[in-house]
C-alpha positions as CSV (number, residue, x, y, z in Angstrom):
1,M,-23.2,-5.9,-5.2
2,A,-23.9,-3.8,-2.1
3,L,-21.1,-5.6,-0.2
4,L,-18.6,-5.1,-3.1
5,I,-19.4,-1.3,-3.1
6,L,-18.9,-1.3,0.7
7,I,-15.5,-3.0,0.3
8,Y,-14.5,-0.4,-2.4
9,V,-15.5,2.5,-0.1
10,S,-13.6,0.8,2.8
11,F,-10.5,0.8,0.7
12,I,-10.8,4.5,-0.1
13,S,-10.9,5.0,3.7
14,L,-7.8,2.9,4.0
15,G,-5.9,5.2,1.7
16,L,-7.3,8.5,3.1
17,P,-4.8,8.7,6.1
18,D,-1.7,7.4,4.3
19,A,-0.4,10.6,2.8
20,V,-2.0,13.1,5.2
21,L,1.1,13.4,7.5
22,G,3.4,14.3,4.6
23,S,1.0,16.9,3.3
24,A,0.3,18.5,6.7
25,W,3.9,18.3,8.1
26,P,5.4,21.5,6.6
27,V,2.8,23.5,8.7
28,M,2.3,20.9,11.4
29,H,6.0,20.7,12.6
30,I,6.3,24.5,12.8
31,E,3.1,24.9,14.9
32,L,4.1,22.1,17.3
33,G,7.8,23.2,17.4
34,L,9.0,19.8,16.2
35,P,12.2,19.1,14.2
36,L,11.6,18.2,10.5
37,W,13.0,14.6,11.0
38,S,10.5,13.7,13.6
39,A,7.9,12.9,10.9
40,G,10.0,9.8,10.2
41,L,9.6,8.7,13.8
42,I,5.8,9.1,13.6
43,A,5.6,7.3,10.3
44,A,7.8,4.4,11.6
45,T,5.5,4.0,14.6
46,T,2.5,3.8,12.3
47,S,4.3,1.2,10.2
48,M,5.2,-0.8,13.3
49,G,1.6,-1.0,14.3
50,T,0.6,-2.1,10.8
51,V,3.2,-4.9,10.8
52,I,2.0,-6.1,14.2
53,S,-1.7,-6.1,13.2
54,A,-0.9,-7.9,9.9
55,L,0.9,-10.7,11.7
56,L,-1.9,-11.1,14.2
57,S,-4.7,-10.8,11.6
58,T,-5.3,-14.5,11.0
59,K,-6.4,-15.2,14.6
60,V,-8.3,-11.9,14.9
61,I,-10.2,-12.4,11.6
62,E,-10.9,-16.1,12.4
63,R,-12.4,-15.1,15.7
64,F,-14.4,-12.0,14.8
65,G,-15.0,-12.3,11.0
66,T,-14.1,-9.9,8.2
67,G,-17.0,-7.5,8.8
68,K,-16.4,-6.8,12.5
69,V,-12.6,-6.6,12.0
70,T,-13.2,-4.0,9.2
71,L,-15.5,-2.0,11.5
72,I,-13.2,-2.0,14.4
73,S,-10.2,-1.2,12.2
74,V,-11.9,1.8,10.6
75,L,-13.0,3.0,14.1
76,M,-9.4,2.8,15.3
77,T,-8.1,4.9,12.4
78,A,-11.0,7.4,12.9
79,L,-10.1,7.9,16.6
80,A,-6.4,8.0,15.8
81,L,-6.9,10.8,13.2
82,L,-9.1,12.8,15.7
83,G,-6.3,12.2,18.2
84,F,-3.8,13.7,15.8
85,S,-6.1,16.8,15.4
86,V,-5.8,17.6,19.2
87,S,-2.3,16.5,19.9
88,Q,0.1,19.2,21.2
89,H,3.2,17.0,21.9
90,I,5.2,14.4,20.0
91,I,4.4,11.8,22.7
92,L,0.7,12.1,21.9
93,L,1.4,11.9,18.2
94,L,3.3,8.7,18.7
95,F,0.6,7.4,21.0
96,F,-2.1,7.9,18.3
97,A,0.3,6.7,15.5
98,L,0.2,3.1,16.9
99,P,-3.6,2.5,16.6
100,L,-3.5,4.3,13.2
101,G,-1.1,1.5,12.0
102,L,-2.9,-1.2,13.9
103,G,-6.2,-0.3,12.2
104,A,-4.7,0.0,8.8
105,G,-2.9,-3.4,8.9
106,S,-6.0,-5.3,10.0
107,V,-8.4,-3.9,7.5
108,D,-5.8,-4.2,4.7
109,T,-5.3,-7.9,5.4
110,A,-8.9,-8.7,6.0
111,L,-10.3,-7.1,2.8
112,N,-7.4,-8.3,0.6
113,N,-8.1,-11.9,1.6
114,Y,-11.8,-11.6,1.4
115,V,-11.7,-10.2,-2.2
116,A,-9.0,-12.8,-3.2
117,L,-11.3,-15.6,-2.0
118,H,-14.7,-14.3,-3.2
119,Y,-14.2,-12.1,-6.3
120,K,-12.5,-12.2,-9.6
121,A,-9.0,-10.7,-10.3
122,R,-10.5,-7.5,-11.9
123,H,-12.1,-6.6,-8.6
124,M,-8.7,-6.9,-6.8
125,S,-7.1,-4.5,-9.3
126,W,-10.0,-2.0,-9.0
127,L,-9.9,-2.4,-5.2
128,H,-6.3,-1.2,-5.1
129,S,-7.1,1.6,-7.5
130,F,-9.7,2.8,-4.9
131,W,-6.9,2.9,-2.4
132,G,-5.1,5.4,-4.7
133,V,-8.3,7.5,-4.8
134,G,-8.2,7.7,-1.0
135,A,-4.5,8.4,-0.9
136,S,-5.0,11.3,-3.3
137,L,-8.1,12.7,-1.4
138,G,-6.3,12.9,2.0
139,P,-3.7,15.5,1.0
140,A,-6.4,17.3,-1.1
141,I,-8.6,17.7,2.0
142,V,-5.6,19.0,4.1
143,A,-4.7,21.4,1.2
144,L,-8.3,22.7,1.0
145,A,-8.4,23.3,4.8
146,L,-5.2,25.3,4.6
147,T,-6.4,27.2,1.5
148,L,-9.6,28.2,3.3
149,G,-7.6,29.6,6.2
150,F,-8.2,26.7,8.6
151,S,-5.5,24.8,10.5
152,Y,-4.2,21.4,9.5
153,R,-6.1,20.1,12.5
154,E,-9.4,20.7,10.7
155,G,-8.2,18.6,7.8
156,Y,-7.5,15.7,10.3
157,R,-10.9,16.2,11.9
158,F,-12.8,16.1,8.6
159,I,-11.0,12.9,7.5
160,G,-11.7,11.4,11.0
161,A,-15.3,12.4,10.6
162,L,-15.5,10.6,7.2
163,Q,-14.1,7.5,8.9
164,L,-16.7,7.7,11.6
165,L,-19.4,8.0,9.0
166,L,-18.1,4.8,7.4
167,C,-18.3,3.1,10.8
168,I,-22.0,3.9,11.0
169,V,-22.5,2.4,7.5
170,L,-20.4,-0.7,8.5
171,I,-22.5,-1.2,11.6
172,F,-25.7,-1.5,9.6
173,S,-24.0,-3.6,7.0
174,L,-22.6,-6.4,9.2
175,H,-25.3,-8.8,8.1
176,L,-24.0,-8.7,4.5
177,W,-20.8,-10.5,5.6
178,K,-22.6,-13.4,7.4
179,D,-23.4,-15.6,4.4
180,K,-19.7,-16.0,3.5
181,T,-17.1,-17.7,5.6
182,V,-13.4,-16.7,5.6
183,T,-12.1,-19.9,4.1
184,Q,-15.0,-20.8,1.8
185,A,-13.9,-24.4,2.1
186,S,-13.4,-27.3,4.4
187,E,-9.6,-26.6,4.7
188,E,-8.4,-25.8,8.2
189,T,-7.0,-22.2,8.5
190,L,-3.2,-22.4,9.0
191,G,-1.2,-20.3,11.4
192,N,1.7,-18.1,10.5
193,R,4.4,-20.7,11.4
194,A,2.7,-23.5,9.4
195,A,2.2,-21.1,6.4
196,L,5.9,-20.2,6.4
197,R,6.8,-23.8,5.9
198,I,4.8,-24.1,2.7
199,K,7.2,-24.3,-0.3
200,G,7.4,-21.0,-2.1
201,V,6.0,-18.7,0.6
202,P,9.5,-17.1,1.3
203,F,9.7,-16.1,-2.4
204,A,6.2,-14.6,-2.2
205,L,7.2,-12.6,0.9
206,L,10.4,-11.4,-0.8
207,T,8.4,-10.2,-3.8
208,F,6.2,-8.0,-1.6
209,F,9.2,-6.7,0.3
210,L,10.9,-5.7,-2.9
211,Y,7.8,-4.3,-4.5
212,C,7.0,-1.9,-1.6
213,S,10.7,-1.0,-1.4
214,L,10.6,0.0,-5.0
215,E,7.3,2.0,-4.6
216,I,8.4,3.9,-1.5
217,A,11.9,4.6,-2.9
218,T,10.5,5.9,-6.1
219,G,7.8,7.9,-4.5
220,L,10.1,9.6,-2.0
221,W,13.2,10.2,-4.2
222,A,12.3,10.2,-7.9
223,T,11.2,13.9,-7.9
224,T,14.5,14.9,-6.3
225,Y,16.3,12.7,-8.8
226,L,14.7,14.6,-11.7
227,V,15.9,17.9,-10.2
228,Q,19.4,17.0,-9.0
229,V,20.5,14.5,-11.7
230,K,18.4,15.4,-14.8
231,G,18.3,19.2,-14.1
232,L,14.5,19.5,-14.3
233,D,12.7,22.5,-12.9
234,P,11.3,21.6,-9.4
235,T,7.7,22.5,-10.4
236,K,7.8,20.2,-13.5
237,A,9.5,17.5,-11.5
238,A,6.8,17.6,-8.8
239,L,4.2,17.2,-11.7
240,W,6.0,14.1,-13.0
241,G,6.1,12.8,-9.4
242,G,2.3,13.2,-9.1
243,L,1.8,11.5,-12.4
244,Y,3.8,8.5,-11.1
245,Y,1.1,7.8,-8.6
246,M,-1.6,8.6,-11.1
247,G,0.1,5.9,-13.3
248,I,-0.3,3.4,-10.5
249,T,-3.9,4.3,-9.9
250,G,-4.9,4.5,-13.5
251,G,-2.9,1.4,-14.3
252,R,-4.9,-0.6,-11.8
253,V,-8.1,0.5,-13.3
254,L,-6.9,-0.6,-16.7
255,S,-5.5,-3.9,-15.3
256,G,-8.9,-4.8,-14.1
257,F,-10.1,-4.9,-17.7
258,I,-7.0,-6.7,-18.9
259,T,-7.6,-9.5,-16.4
260,F,-10.6,-10.7,-18.4
261,R,-8.1,-12.3,-20.8
262,V,-4.8,-12.5,-18.9
263,S,-3.8,-14.5,-15.8
264,N,-2.5,-13.1,-12.5
265,N,1.0,-14.4,-13.2
266,Q,1.0,-13.0,-16.7
267,M,-0.1,-9.6,-15.3
268,T,2.7,-9.7,-12.7
269,L,5.5,-10.6,-15.1
270,G,4.1,-8.2,-17.8
271,G,4.1,-5.3,-15.2
272,L,7.7,-6.1,-14.2
273,T,8.8,-6.2,-17.8
274,L,7.3,-2.8,-18.3
275,C,9.2,-1.6,-15.2
276,L,12.5,-2.7,-16.7
277,V,11.7,-0.9,-20.0
278,S,10.9,2.3,-18.1
279,L,14.2,2.1,-16.1
280,F,16.1,1.7,-19.4
281,L,14.7,5.1,-20.5
282,F,16.4,6.8,-17.5
283,L,19.6,6.3,-19.4
284,F,18.6,9.0,-21.9
285,P,19.9,12.5,-20.9
286,N,16.6,14.3,-21.7
287,A,14.8,15.2,-18.5
288,N,11.3,14.9,-19.9
289,V,12.1,11.4,-21.2
290,A,13.1,10.6,-17.6
291,G,9.7,12.0,-16.4
292,F,7.9,9.9,-18.9
293,A,9.9,6.9,-17.7
294,L,8.6,7.6,-14.2
295,V,5.0,7.5,-15.3
296,L,5.7,4.3,-17.3
297,L,7.2,2.8,-14.1
298,G,4.0,3.6,-12.3
299,L,2.0,1.8,-15.0
300,G,4.3,-1.2,-14.8
301,S,4.0,-1.3,-11.0
302,A,0.2,-1.1,-11.0
303,P,-0.7,-4.8,-11.5
304,I,2.0,-6.4,-9.4
305,F,0.6,-6.0,-5.9
306,P,-3.1,-6.8,-6.6
307,S,-2.2,-9.7,-8.9
308,M,0.1,-11.3,-6.4
309,I,-2.5,-10.9,-3.6
310,H,-5.3,-12.4,-5.8
311,E,-3.1,-15.4,-6.8
312,T,-2.3,-16.3,-3.1
313,P,-5.2,-18.7,-2.4
314,R,-4.8,-20.3,-5.8
315,R,-1.1,-20.7,-5.4
316,F,-1.0,-21.9,-1.7
317,G,-4.5,-23.0,-0.9
318,V,-7.6,-21.4,0.6
319,G,-6.8,-22.6,4.2
320,A,-3.4,-20.9,4.1
321,S,-4.3,-17.7,2.3
322,Q,-5.3,-15.6,5.3
323,S,-2.0,-16.2,7.1
324,I,0.1,-15.8,4.0
325,I,-1.7,-12.5,3.0
326,G,-1.1,-11.3,6.6
327,L,2.6,-12.2,6.3
328,Q,2.7,-10.5,2.8
329,M,1.2,-7.3,4.3
330,A,3.7,-7.4,7.1
331,T,6.8,-7.8,4.8
332,A,5.4,-5.1,2.5
333,Y,5.2,-2.6,5.4
334,I,8.6,-3.6,6.6
335,G,9.9,-2.6,3.1
336,N,8.0,0.7,3.5
337,T,9.8,1.2,6.9
338,V,13.3,0.1,6.0
339,M,13.8,1.5,2.6
340,P,13.4,5.3,3.1
341,P,16.3,5.7,5.6
342,V,18.4,3.3,3.6
343,V,17.9,5.4,0.4
344,G,18.2,8.6,2.3
345,S,21.6,7.6,3.8
346,L,22.9,6.6,0.4
347,A,21.6,9.7,-1.2
348,S,23.4,11.9,1.3
349,T,26.7,10.0,0.8
350,V,27.0,9.0,-2.9
351,G,24.1,11.0,-4.5
352,L,21.0,10.0,-6.3
353,V,22.6,9.3,-9.7
354,W,22.5,5.5,-8.8
355,L,18.8,5.5,-8.0
356,P,17.8,3.8,-11.3
357,V,20.4,1.1,-10.6
358,L,18.8,0.3,-7.2
359,Q,15.3,0.3,-8.8
360,A,16.6,-2.1,-11.5
361,L,18.0,-4.4,-8.8
362,L,14.7,-4.5,-7.0
363,V,12.8,-5.2,-10.2
364,V,15.2,-8.0,-11.3
365,G,14.9,-9.5,-7.8
366,M,11.1,-9.6,-8.2
367,I,11.3,-11.2,-11.6
368,L,13.6,-14.0,-10.3
369,S,11.4,-14.5,-7.3
370,V,8.1,-14.6,-9.3
371,L,9.7,-17.0,-11.9
372,R,10.7,-19.3,-9.0
373,L,7.2,-19.2,-7.6
374,T,5.8,-20.0,-11.0
375,K,8.1,-23.0,-11.4
376,L,7.2,-24.3,-7.9
377,H,3.5,-23.9,-8.5
378,T,3.8,-25.7,-11.9
379,Q,5.6,-28.6,-10.3
380,K,3.0,-28.8,-7.6
381,S,0.2,-28.9,-10.2
382,L,1.8,-31.8,-12.2
């Protein structure tokens, strides 16, 4: 139980830095004299670090173990956040953005695989809801610092200090990880290349790419869609946008209880079906119906990521799970990196009225991919 609580807390810390740049940037770019668009460059550098560490995670975790990798990763993010708090130039911000991404990718992959191997599906759903808690707390801490008259730098320092505090806890908790191996079986751990040759893996990677593309496209542009296309007041639109993320977080808490009776595959397909229903509601002209559809889309999205992760060792084997989860994390973050500029370019040329069409294409692509995975897994089991 103590280890599980520690894993939950570690996932809160994983979410803490994720939305901080966006919340601090309106003040941050003015103080540093940086153009508004340079936040995208910083975010892309962070994502690049995350992709690299996810791809290298198998060898790193196999050598050092999940506990030590988690400790080192949290320490890297803590030092990176403290680095952000003292940086005066874009070069320094880019310098610290890389270890921020490297740390996030390693701990994300390590903890996801560990929970997939050692705990039931409900814990995976709840684990990802704790990420949502962290992602919500980060901007709240920055907002509180600014409200109290402090600089955004104090917000970064406080979050960095929380990460350092977690490092101390992790140091004294390393013994908790020693009684469990990474593979929990006699299977040999496969490398990335060997894992890619397993039948069905490309469909799993495609699903993660499409899911994160859907989540980032919705999170970045749905509020603007409600204002520009549906004519909703910006304040109300921002509220619906916040409720979208609350739908994901609350949906994952609820999903944890549903998994007592429903399989991972059923959870995934059920969530995707709910996503399609929500996108159909965008056809109605009423702006508040569109806002409700956005919340419903969050609820439908909630079980997809954790259910797919938890099913990985059962679908592809324990020995391959670490490499495949690392590859899944990498393709997920590639989706996070690629989709924002793509949607932004399309929005500036043809407008956002087509956004639900793009979302529907992403959801349909996931459904087809998951159905193909299910068929391959069924054939393998026969």
